[in-house]
C-alpha positions in Angstrom: 211.7 -49.2 -6.6 209.9 -46.8 -4.6 209.6 -47.1 -0.5 206.5 -46.4 -0.5 203.7 -48.3 1.6 202.6 -46.0 4.9 204.5 -48.9 7.2 207.2 -48.1 5.5 207.8 -44.6 6.3 207.2 -45.8 9.5 209.6 -48.2 9.4 212.3 -45.9 8.2 211.8 -43.2 10.5 212.3 -45.8 13.8 215.4 -47.4 12.1 216.9 -43.8 12.8 215.0 -43.2 16.2 216.6 -46.6 17.9 219.8 -46.6 15.8 220.9 -43.5 15.1 221.0 -44.0 11.5 219.5 -44.1 8.4 219.1 -47.4 6.6 221.3 -48.2 4.4 219.0 -50.9 1.7 216.0 -52.6 1.8 215.1 -56.0 1.2 211.4 -57.6 1.0 209.8 -61.4 0.8 206.2 -62.1 0.3 204.5 -65.1 1.9 202.7 -67.4 0.3 200.0 -69.7 -0.5 200.5 -73.2 -1.6 197.3 -74.4 -4.5 198.7 -78.4 -4.3 201.4 -80.7 -3.3 201.2 -80.4 0.1 203.5 -82.6 2.9 205.3 -83.7 -0.6 208.8 -81.0 0.1 210.0 -82.9 2.2 209.9 -86.1 0.5 212.0 -84.7 -2.8 208.0 -84.1 -4.6 206.1 -81.8 -6.3 204.3 -78.8 -5.0 202.5 -76.3 -6.6 202.9 -72.7 -4.5 202.6 -68.8 -5.7 203.9 -66.1 -3.5 201.1 -63.3 -2.4 200.9 -60.0 -2.1 201.5 -60.0 1.7 205.4 -59.0 2.1 208.5 -59.0 5.5 210.4 -55.5 5.2 213.6 -55.4 6.2 216.1 -51.9 7.0 220.0 -52.3 7.2 223.0 -50.5 7.8 226.4 -51.1 8.5 227.5 -50.7 11.7 231.5 -50.2 12.3 232.1 -51.6 16.0 236.1 -50.0 17.0 236.8 -53.5 18.5 235.0 -56.3 19.8 233.3 -59.3 18.0 230.8 -58.6 14.9 227.0 -57.7 16.5 224.0 -58.1 15.0 221.4 -55.4 16.5 217.1 -56.0 15.1 214.2 -54.1 16.0 211.3 -55.9 15.6 208.3 -53.1 14.8 205.3 -55.0 14.9 206.4 -56.5 18.2 207.9 -53.1 19.9 210.7 -55.8 20.6 214.9 -54.8 20.1 217.4 -57.6 20.6 221.2 -58.5 20.1 223.7 -61.3 19.7 227.1 -61.3 18.3 228.1 -63.7 15.8 230.3 -65.6 17.4 227.6 -66.9 20.2 224.7 -67.0 17.5 224.2 -70.6 18.3 221.7 -70.5 21.5 218.3 -70.2 20.7 215.7 -67.8 22.3 212.7 -69.6 21.7 211.2 -66.0 19.6 211.3 -64.2 16.7 214.7 -63.7 17.4 215.7 -67.0 16.3 215.2 -66.8 13.2 217.5 -63.9 12.6 220.2 -66.0 14.3 219.4 -68.2 12.3 219.9 -67.1 8.9 222.9 -65.0 10.0 224.2 -68.6 11.2 223.5 -69.8 7.7 225.1 -67.3 6.3 228.6 -67.9 8.5 228.5 -71.4 8.0 228.7 -70.9 4.2 232.1 -68.5 4.9 230.3 -65.0 3.8 231.4 -62.2 6.0 228.1 -60.6 7.5 229.7 -58.5 10.3 228.3 -56.2 12.4 224.5 -54.8 11.4 221.8 -52.9 12.5 218.6 -53.9 11.4 214.6 -53.0 11.7 211.8 -55.9 10.6 208.2 -55.2 9.5 205.7 -57.5 8.3 202.1 -58.1 6.4 202.8 -61.8 6.8 200.3 -63.3 9.6 202.8 -65.2 12.0 202.0 -69.0 12.4 198.7 -68.7 9.8 200.4 -71.3 7.2 201.3 -68.5 4.5 205.2 -68.5 5.4 205.9 -65.6 7.4 209.1 -67.5 9.0 210.3 -68.3 5.2 209.2 -64.2 4.3 211.5 -63.1 6.9 214.0 -65.6 6.2 214.4 -64.6 2.6 214.2 -61.5 3.1 216.7 -60.9 5.4 219.6 -63.2 3.6 218.0 -60.4 0.5 219.2 -57.5 2.2 222.4 -58.4 3.3 222.9 -59.4 0.5 222.3 -56.0 -0.8 224.3 -54.3 1.6 227.0 -56.9 1.4 227.4 -56.6 -2.3 227.4 -60.3 -2.8 225.5 -61.0 -6.0 223.6 -64.4 -4.4 221.2 -65.3 -7.0 217.2 -65.9 -6.2 217.9 -69.9 -5.6 221.2 -69.2 -3.5 218.9 -67.4 -1.4 216.3 -68.8 -1.9 218.9 -72.7 -0.5 220.1 -70.3 2.5 217.0 -69.0 4.1 215.6 -73.1 3.8 219.2 -74.2 5.5 218.6 -71.6 8.4 214.6 -72.5 8.9 215.6 -76.1 9.1 219.4 -76.9 10.7 219.4 -73.5 13.2 215.7 -73.6 13.9 214.8 -77.4 13.2 211.8 -77.3 11.6 212.8 -80.2 9.1 211.0 -78.5 6.4 211.6 -79.1 2.6 212.5 -76.1 0.2 208.5 -74.9 -0.8 208.1 -71.7 1.4 211.6 -70.3 0.6 211.5 -70.8 -3.2 208.1 -69.8 -3.6 209.7 -66.7 -1.4 212.5 -66.3 -3.4 211.2 -66.6 -7.2 207.9 -65.5 -7.1 206.2 -64.4 -10.5 203.1 -62.0 -11.0 200.3 -64.0 -12.2 201.5 -67.0 -12.2 202.2 -70.2 -9.4 205.6 -72.0 -9.3 205.6 -76.1 -10.1 208.6 -76.9 -8.2 210.5 -80.5 -8.5 211.5 -80.5 -5.0 214.5 -83.1 -5.9 216.0 -81.4 -8.8 214.9 -78.1 -7.5 213.5 -77.3 -11.0 210.9 -74.3 -11.4 208.3 -74.3 -14.1 205.9 -71.4 -14.2 202.1 -72.1 -14.3 199.5 -69.6 -15.2 196.8 -67.7 -13.1 194.1 -65.6 -15.3 193.0 -63.6 -12.9 189.7 -63.3 -15.3 188.5 -66.8 -14.5 189.6 -67.4 -10.8 190.9 -65.6 -8.0 192.4 -67.3 -4.4 190.4 -66.4 -1.2 192.4 -67.0 1.9 190.4 -67.5 5.7 191.6 -68.0 8.1 190.1 -70.7 11.4 191.6 -68.5 14.3 193.9 -71.0 15.5 197.5 -70.1 14.9 200.6 -72.9 15.2 204.1 -72.9 14.9 206.0 -75.5 13.1 209.2 -76.2 15.3 206.8 -78.0 17.4 205.4 -81.5 17.5 202.7 -82.3 15.4 204.9 -81.1 12.0 207.9 -82.4 12.9 206.2 -85.4 13.8 204.7 -86.0 10.2 208.4 -85.3 9.3 208.7 -88.7 11.3 206.4 -90.3 9.7 207.0 -89.7 6.0 211.1 -91.2 6.8 210.1 -94.3 9.3 207.2 -95.0 6.1 209.6 -95.3 3.5 212.1 -96.9 5.5 209.4 -99.1 6.6 208.6 -99.4 3.2 212.4 -100.1 1.9 213.2 -102.6 4.0 209.9 -104.1 3.9 211.6 -105.3 -0.1 208.2 -104.2 -1.5 209.1 -101.4 -3.3 211.4 -100.8 -6.3 215.1 -101.4 -5.0 215.7 -97.6 -6.3 213.9 -95.6 -4.9 215.6 -92.7 -2.9 212.4 -91.2 -1.0 208.3 -91.8 -0.7 208.4 -89.3 -4.4 209.4 -92.4 -5.7 206.8 -94.8 -4.8 203.0 -95.4 -7.2 199.9 -96.8 -6.3 200.5 -100.0 -7.1 203.5 -100.3 -4.2 200.3 -99.3 -2.0 198.7 -102.5 -2.4 201.5 -104.6 -1.3 202.6 -101.7 1.6 199.3 -103.0 2.8 200.5 -106.0 4.8 203.5 -104.7 6.4 203.3 -100.9 7.3 201.7 -99.6 10.4 198.0 -97.9 8.7 198.9 -94.5 10.0 202.5 -94.9 8.3 200.5 -96.3 5.0 197.6 -93.7 5.2 200.7 -90.9 5.4 202.7 -92.7 2.0 198.9 -92.7 0.2 198.9 -89.5 1.1 202.4 -88.3 -0.5 201.8 -90.6 -3.1 198.2 -88.9 -4.7 199.3 -85.2 -4.0 202.2 -85.9 -6.0 199.9 -86.9 -8.6 197.5 -83.8 -7.7 200.1 -81.5 -8.0 200.6 -82.2 -12.0 196.8 -82.6 -12.6 196.5 -79.0 -11.8 199.3 -77.9 -13.3 198.0 -79.7 -16.6 194.2 -77.8 -15.7 195.8 -74.6 -15.2 197.2 -74.6 -18.4 194.3 -75.6 -20.4 191.6 -73.9 -18.6 189.9 -76.5 -17.0 188.9 -74.3 -13.2 186.8 -76.8 -12.9 189.0 -80.1 -12.7 191.3 -77.3 -10.5 188.8 -77.4 -7.6 187.5 -81.1 -7.8 191.8 -81.4 -6.8 191.6 -79.2 -4.4 189.1 -81.1 -3.0 190.2 -84.2 -3.4 193.9 -82.4 -1.6 191.7 -81.7 1.4 190.2 -84.7 1.8 194.0 -86.3 1.9 195.1 -83.8 4.0 192.2 -84.5 6.7 192.0 -88.3 6.5 195.7 -89.9 5.1 197.5 -86.6 6.7 195.7 -86.4 9.9 196.7 -82.2 9.8 193.3 -80.5 9.8 190.3 -79.5 12.0 186.8 -78.5 12.7 187.7 -75.2 11.9 189.5 -75.6 8.6 187.1 -78.4 7.6 184.3 -75.8 8.7 185.6 -73.4 6.4 186.4 -76.0 3.0 182.5 -77.4 3.4 180.5 -74.2 3.5 182.7 -72.1 0.7 182.4 -75.5 -1.4 178.4 -75.4 -0.8 178.2 -72.0 -2.1 178.1 -70.7 -5.9 181.0 -69.7 -7.8 183.9 -72.1 -5.7 185.4 -73.8 -7.9 187.2 -75.6 -4.8 188.2 -75.4 -1.5 191.4 -77.1 1.2 193.9 -76.3 3.7 196.6 -74.4 2.7 200.2 -74.4 5.1 201.1 -77.6 6.8 197.3 -77.6 8.9 196.9 -77.9 12.8 195.1 -74.6 12.2 196.4 -71.7 9.9 194.4 -70.8 6.9 192.0 -72.2 4.0 192.6 -71.1 0.2 189.2 -71.2 -1.9 189.3 -70.9 -5.6 186.3 -68.8 -6.4 185.4 -67.3 -10.1 186.2 -63.2 -9.7 182.6 -62.1 -10.0 181.8 -64.1 -6.7 184.1 -63.5 -4.4 182.7 -60.4 -2.7 179.3 -62.4 -1.9 181.7 -65.7 -1.2 183.8 -64.0 1.2 180.6 -62.2 3.4 178.8 -65.5 3.4 181.3 -67.6 4.6 182.6 -65.3 7.1 178.6 -65.1 8.2 178.4 -68.8 8.7 181.3 -69.5 10.0 180.5 -67.0 12.1 177.8 -68.4 13.2 179.7 -71.8 14.1 182.7 -70.3 15.9 182.3 -67.1 17.3 184.7 -65.5 15.4 185.1 -63.7 11.8 188.0 -65.6 9.7 188.5 -62.9 8.0 188.3 -63.9 4.1 190.8 -61.7 1.9 191.7 -62.2 -1.7 196.0 -62.8 -2.3 197.1 -62.3 -5.8 200.4 -64.3 -7.3 202.9 -61.7 -6.8 207.0 -61.1 -6.9 209.6 -62.6 -5.3 212.0 -60.8 -3.1 213.1 -57.5 -4.3 216.0 -55.1 -3.0 217.3 -51.9 -3.5 219.9 -49.2 -1.9 217.9 -46.5 -0.1 218.9 -42.7 -0.3 219.9 -40.9 3.2 
């Protein structure tokens, strides 16, 4: 693999300027779009993401220290910021990008890996706080680069698990495995049906001659570690605990993933209405994942689009994670010729929408979506086409 994109050469030159030595290895990992299966992963449910053709890159080099604790130096090229920390003190959050670096290092040390002193340079094409999983791309890329540098021989699933542990434990997001698994295991031309309980993965074909995916940005950024996302995680846990305590669900149920539609009527008298709505979303969304997989395998893109629209309504009404901007993007697009269906993608509260579109209509849909949204909200959602792409990669760099 060649280190060939224009910003890559700038990252390599910047590494040399900052640290006085050349990088030894590179690791990359993509962002992701989740086609369907939102807010189901932390309830051990089903998801259907694909890796996108936007990546985070990390260059790394070993740095021998004659004495003292092992130390990590990191330069975030896009933020023009440099920071450092010692491994034995990588336990204090700063509230910025370095937390995600410390999180990965902490998770590796926790697993018994000897990270040692390392210099890192980071750059990304994945927009931050856009619902495209820039944080998982960073975490997976870092595990991948360090694995290559140290020769641990970790497979893609293990690297994804470490990145998940990092974001869940150190950063405190409370997320499921969706994002790091998609970033680590992505395949060109396929989405991945992931069972978040068994962690089994099945590729589902996406026919680029039948449909492409446009992503549009609402203009609202978000940070998952802040309250709204964690509140939904906690609500799902409370809803499950209440369902079990009521005696109205099967005794062997281990999470909301085990509930079915018949449970909803029995739970209506005993659960708070907001918690019941959260359960209704999770139950129906898990069903939509399998419906979309069946439709994609049959080439029925109209049925896929219908599921996307149903999924957005559920996220808006039952899970309460949409915004007027996200709703408008979906409403505008779904009225345009050539659009199969739309929904918000990612955790919501801002970020992006996805639109499944006939390929020949994509350019017209993007232009008209941007025009109408700009007329309502005064800014451009900048719709772009994203392609199902490869997962994380690593390679050695010649001097």
